[in-house]
C-alpha positions as CSV (number, residue, x, y, z in Angstrom):
1,X,0.1,0.2,-0.1
2,X,2.9,2.4,0.5
3,X,4.4,1.2,-2.7
4,X,1.3,2.5,-4.4
5,X,0.8,5.6,-2.4
6,X,4.5,6.7,-3.7
7,X,4.0,5.6,-7.1
8,X,0.8,7.6,-7.3
9,X,2.4,10.4,-5.7
10,X,5.6,10.4,-8.4
11,X,2.8,10.1,-11.1
12,X,1.1,13.2,-10.1
13,X,4.2,15.1,-9.7
14,X,5.4,14.0,-13.0
15,X,2.0,15.2,-14.4
16,X,2.0,18.6,-12.7
17,X,5.5,18.9,-14.1
18,X,4.1,18.1,-17.9
19,X,1.1,20.4,-17.4
20,X,3.8,23.3,-16.5
21,X,5.9,22.1,-19.5
22,X,2.4,22.3,-21.7
23,X,1.5,25.3,-20.4
24,X,4.7,27.2,-21.1
25,X,4.7,25.9,-24.3
26,X,0.9,26.9,-25.2
27,X,2.1,30.2,-23.9
28,X,5.2,30.6,-26.5
29,X,2.8,29.1,-29.3
30,X,-0.2,31.6,-28.4
31,X,2.2,34.6,-28.8
32,X,3.6,33.8,-31.9
33,X,0.2,33.2,-33.1
34,X,-0.5,36.5,-31.9
35,X,2.3,38.1,-33.4
36,X,2.0,36.2,-36.8
37,X,0.0,39.2,-38.8
38,X,1.8,41.7,-37.2
39,X,4.1,44.0,-39.5
40,X,7.5,43.6,-38.4
41,X,9.4,46.4,-37.2
42,X,13.1,46.2,-36.4
43,X,14.6,47.7,-33.0
44,X,16.6,50.7,-34.8
45,X,13.4,51.8,-36.4
46,X,11.2,51.2,-33.2
47,X,14.3,53.4,-31.4
48,X,13.7,56.1,-33.8
49,X,9.9,56.0,-33.2
50,X,10.3,56.4,-29.7
51,X,12.6,59.3,-29.9
52,X,10.2,61.2,-32.1
53,X,7.5,60.8,-29.7
54,X,9.8,62.1,-26.9
55,X,10.9,65.1,-29.1
56,X,7.0,65.7,-30.1
57,X,5.9,65.6,-26.3
58,X,8.9,67.7,-25.3
59,X,7.9,70.6,-27.4
60,X,4.4,70.6,-26.3
61,X,3.4,73.0,-23.3
62,X,1.7,71.2,-21.2
63,X,1.6,74.1,-18.6
64,X,-0.5,76.3,-21.1
65,X,-3.8,76.4,-19.5
66,X,-5.5,77.0,-23.0
67,X,-5.1,73.2,-23.5
68,X,-7.4,72.5,-20.9
69,X,-10.9,73.0,-19.9
70,X,-11.8,73.0,-16.2
71,X,-15.0,72.6,-14.6
72,X,-15.5,74.2,-11.2
73,X,-18.0,73.4,-8.5
74,X,-19.2,74.8,-5.2
75,X,-17.9,72.3,-2.1
76,X,-20.2,72.0,0.9
77,X,-18.4,74.5,2.6
78,X,-18.4,77.2,0.2
79,X,-15.0,76.3,-1.2
80,X,-14.8,76.4,-5.2
81,X,-12.9,73.2,-6.0
82,X,-12.0,71.8,-9.6
83,X,-14.5,69.2,-10.5
84,X,-12.9,67.9,-13.8
85,X,-10.0,68.8,-16.0
86,X,-10.2,68.2,-19.4
87,X,-7.1,67.7,-22.1
88,X,-8.4,69.2,-25.4
89,X,-5.5,69.7,-27.2
90,X,-4.3,65.8,-28.3
91,X,-4.2,67.1,-31.8
92,X,-1.6,69.4,-31.0
93,X,0.4,66.9,-29.3
94,X,0.0,64.0,-32.1
95,X,0.4,66.1,-34.9
96,X,4.5,67.3,-34.4
97,X,5.0,63.4,-33.2
98,X,3.3,62.1,-37.0
99,X,5.2,64.7,-38.6
100,X,8.6,63.8,-36.9
101,X,8.1,60.2,-37.5
102,X,7.0,60.7,-41.1
103,X,10.4,62.8,-41.8
104,X,12.4,60.0,-40.3
105,X,10.8,57.3,-42.6
106,X,10.2,56.8,-46.1
107,X,6.5,55.7,-45.9
108,X,5.2,53.7,-48.5
109,X,1.6,53.3,-49.6
110,X,1.1,49.4,-48.7
111,X,-2.9,49.8,-48.7
112,X,-3.1,48.5,-52.4
113,X,-0.9,45.5,-51.9
114,X,-3.2,44.5,-49.0
115,X,-6.6,44.6,-51.0
116,X,-4.9,43.0,-53.8
117,X,-3.7,40.0,-51.5
118,X,-7.3,39.8,-50.0
119,X,-8.9,39.5,-53.1
């Protein structure tokens, strides 16, 4: 009976290790599947994009209050407080970044290629 118990415990442990190994392999294959249709981007291009984003954000004046809409409310004790702050200048942040990226890369129109491949 003791041998039977040890055998079952060893079997359970072996199966748990196999399950963990299969789960790891499943996670790797799932990641590969998720990435299969994504466009490829090499590390140097990614670093250029990061630099463009950083430069574009640094150029924007986040301290300019004209970029925000403020909503105020009267508090219970009669004090005025800011209830909501909405940033309304997303386009002014996005545009310089997009321009910087477009200037760093040779943009090709591959939308026609995609249409002919799916047809």
